[in-house]
C-alpha positions in Angstrom: -93.3 -81.2 -69.0 -93.4 -78.3 -70.9 -96.3 -76.8 -68.2 -93.2 -77.6 -65.8 -90.4 -75.8 -67.7 -92.7 -72.6 -68.3 -93.5 -72.5 -64.9 -90.0 -72.2 -64.2 -89.1 -69.4 -66.3 -91.9 -67.4 -65.6 -90.9 -67.8 -62.1 -87.3 -67.1 -62.7 -88.2 -64.1 -64.6 -90.7 -62.7 -62.2 -87.6 -63.2 -59.6 -85.4 -61.3 -61.8 -87.5 -58.4 -62.7 -87.8 -58.4 -58.6 -84.1 -58.2 -57.7 -83.4 -55.3 -60.8 -86.2 -53.3 -58.8 -84.2 -53.2 -55.3 -80.5 -54.0 -55.9 -78.1 -51.7 -57.4 -76.5 -52.1 -60.3 -72.7 -53.9 -59.9 -70.3 -51.0 -59.6 -67.5 -53.0 -62.0 -70.7 -53.4 -64.3 -71.2 -49.5 -64.2 -69.8 -47.7 -66.9 -68.0 -44.4 -66.7 -69.4 -41.7 -68.2 -68.1 -40.3 -71.1 -68.2 -36.9 -72.3 -67.3 -33.0 -72.4 -67.9 -32.6 -68.9 -65.9 -35.6 -67.4 -62.8 -34.7 -69.6 -62.3 -31.1 -67.7 -62.7 -32.6 -64.3 -59.8 -34.9 -65.2 -57.7 -32.0 -66.7 -58.1 -30.0 -63.9 -57.4 -32.9 -61.4 -54.0 -33.6 -63.1 -53.5 -29.5 -63.1 -54.4 -29.9 -59.5 -51.7 -32.4 -59.3 -49.2 -30.1 -61.0 -49.8 -27.2 -58.6 -49.5 -29.9 -55.4 -46.1 -31.0 -57.1 -45.1 -27.7 -57.2 -46.1 -27.0 -53.8 -44.2 -29.5 -52.6 -41.2 -29.2 -54.0 -41.3 -25.7 -53.3 -41.7 -26.8 -49.7 -38.5 -29.1 -50.1 -36.8 -26.4 -50.9 -37.8 -23.9 -48.3 -37.4 -26.5 -45.9 -34.2 -27.4 -47.2 -32.9 -23.5 -46.8 -34.8 -23.6 -43.4 -32.7 -26.6 -42.5 -29.3 -24.9 -43.3 -30.6 -21.9 -41.1 -30.6 -23.2 -38.5 -27.1 -25.2 -38.8 -26.2 -21.7 -39.2 -27.8 -20.4 -36.4 -27.1 -23.8 -34.2 -23.2 -22.6 -35.3 -23.5 -19.1 -34.2 -25.0 -19.4 -30.7 -22.3 -22.7 -30.2 -20.1 -19.5 -31.3 -21.7 -17.2 -29.4 -21.9 -19.6 -25.8 -18.1 -20.0 -27.2 -17.0 -16.9 -26.8 -19.4 -16.2 -23.6 -17.6 -19.1 -22.1 -14.4 -17.5 -22.7 -15.2 -14.0 -21.8 -16.4 -15.0 -18.4 -13.1 -16.8 -17.8 -11.0 -13.5 -19.1 -13.5 -11.8 -16.8 -12.7 -14.1 -14.0 -9.1 -13.7 -14.7 -9.4 -10.0 -14.7 -11.1 -10.3 -11.1 -8.2 -12.0 -9.8 -5.4 -9.4 -11.5 -7.6 -6.4 -10.4 -7.8 -7.7 -6.6 -3.9 -8.5 -7.1 -3.6 -5.0 -8.2 -5.5 -3.1 -5.4 -3.3 -5.4 -3.0 -0.5 -4.6 -4.6 -1.2 -0.7 -4.6 -2.5 -0.9 -1.0 1.2 -2.3 -0.2 2.9 0.5 -2.3 1.1 3.4 -0.7 2.5 1.6 2.5 5.3 1.0 2.0 5.4 5.0 0.3 4.0 6.0 3.9 6.6 4.2 5.7 9.6 5.7 3.4 8.3 9.3 3.7 8.0 8.6 7.3 11.4 7.3 7.2 12.9 10.3 5.3 11.3 12.5 8.0 13.0 10.5 10.5 16.4 11.1 9.3 16.3 14.5 8.8 14.4 15.3 12.1 17.6 17.0 13.2 18.1 19.4 10.3 16.7 22.7 10.0 16.2 24.8 6.8 17.2 28.2 7.4 15.8 30.8 4.1 16.9 34.4 3.8 20.9 34.4 4.5 22.5 35.9 1.5 24.9 34.5 -0.3 28.0 34.2 0.8 28.2 35.8 4.2 28.4 32.7 5.6 32.2 32.3 4.1 33.8 29.3 3.6 32.7 27.6 7.2 29.0 27.5 6.9 29.1 25.4 10.5 31.0 28.0 12.7 28.7 31.3 11.3 25.6 29.2 11.8 26.7 28.6 15.4 27.4 31.9 15.9 24.1 33.3 14.0 21.5 31.7 15.8 22.2 32.1 19.3 22.4 36.3 18.2 19.8 36.1 15.7 17.0 34.1 18.4 18.5 36.2 21.5 19.0 33.2 23.3 22.0 31.7 25.6 22.0 28.0 24.7 23.2 25.2 27.6 25.0 23.6 26.0 26.5 25.1 23.4 24.5 24.9 20.1 26.6 22.5 17.9 26.1 21.8 14.4 26.9 18.9 13.1 27.0 20.0 9.2 25.4 22.4 7.1 25.9 23.7 3.3 23.2 25.6 0.8 20.8 24.1 -1.5 20.8 23.7 -4.4 24.9 23.2 -4.3 24.4 25.8 -7.8 22.7 28.9 -8.0 20.6 29.5 -11.6 21.7 32.8 -12.8 18.1 33.7 -13.4 17.5 33.0 -10.2 18.5 36.2 -7.5 17.2 35.0 -4.3 19.8 33.5 -1.5 19.5 29.3 -1.5 18.6 28.0 1.5 20.9 26.4 4.1 20.7 22.6 5.4 22.1 22.6 9.5 21.7 19.3 11.0 22.2 20.1 14.3 23.7 17.5 17.4 21.3 17.5 19.5 16.8 16.7 18.9 16.0 18.7 21.6 17.7 22.1 21.0 16.2 21.7 17.0 13.0 21.9 18.4 13.9 24.9 21.0 15.3 26.8 17.6 11.8 26.0 15.9 10.3 27.5 18.9 12.2 30.3 19.3 11.8 31.2 15.7 8.1 31.2 15.9 7.9 33.4 19.4 10.8 35.9 18.1 8.9 36.4 14.9 10.1 38.5 12.8 13.5 38.0 12.2 16.1 39.5 10.2 19.4 39.5 9.3 21.5 43.0 7.4 17.9 44.0 7.0 17.1 40.5 5.6 14.1 38.7 6.4 15.0 35.2 7.9 12.7 32.1 8.3 13.3 28.9 10.0 12.0 25.8 9.8 11.7 21.9 10.0 13.8 20.4 7.0 10.5 17.8 5.5 10.9 15.3 2.4 9.8 16.9 -0.5 6.6 14.7 -0.6 5.9 16.0 3.1 6.7 19.9 2.2 4.4 19.8 -1.4 1.4 18.5 1.2 2.6 21.4 3.9 2.5 23.8 0.9 -1.0 23.1 0.0 -2.8 23.0 3.3 -0.3 26.1 4.0 -2.2 27.9 1.3 -5.6 27.3 2.7 -4.6 30.1 5.6 -5.8 32.8 4.6 -9.7 31.1 4.0 -9.4 29.9 7.6 -8.1 33.0 8.9 -10.9 35.0 7.6 -13.5 32.6 8.5 -12.1 32.8 12.0 -11.1 29.5 12.1 -9.0 28.0 14.8 -6.5 25.5 13.1 -3.4 24.0 13.7 -0.4 22.0 11.6 0.6 18.7 13.1 3.5 17.0 11.9 3.9 14.9 9.4 1.2 17.5 7.5 -2.0 17.3 8.6 -4.1 19.9 9.7 -7.0 20.2 12.3 
């Protein structure tokens, strides 16, 4: 029996020795190294954790600031979008207004042209006589002209020249203006108006008591202004030997 126990003990010891050579020690039983180097490593690790915590806090603050900036930017973009939509709507309204204004302007020009044409037609039986000295007509301007025009134009009108009304313009003469006022005469027959104007062109120059007399159609003020501007081009056209004509109401070609 003692021999058997010793044999088992020897076997167990041998088995333990063999296992100690091949198996690593259990981690739970491995003691942590204690020394100066280990304390520095823990301190460094703690410092690293503190640094990481500070970085995380800074990143958290930066993220909060970025979030606020993005929120402000979103509001700004929303406001710009709203303003753009409002501007586009305003531009659309303005486009409608511009189109309407252009239409009204075109209509106004048409109405203005029609009104000017109407004025000229109402004046088509009138003639303007320029250059007759003041007070030459006496108290009866109509009788004066009915006698003057045939002799001035050296023409026997058949039927006799008849004038419905006649007066000077303006009604009152300025003291500073020494030129005689024009006489506006409305003839009864339009054909005689055309004949008077034709004879006045053919028999230039016309004179009365040594004064040069001119006879013109009676146009509206707007037409007279346009015709004066065209007539101002006559000297240049004559220098160029250009053929031209001034046609009713105010067209040169």
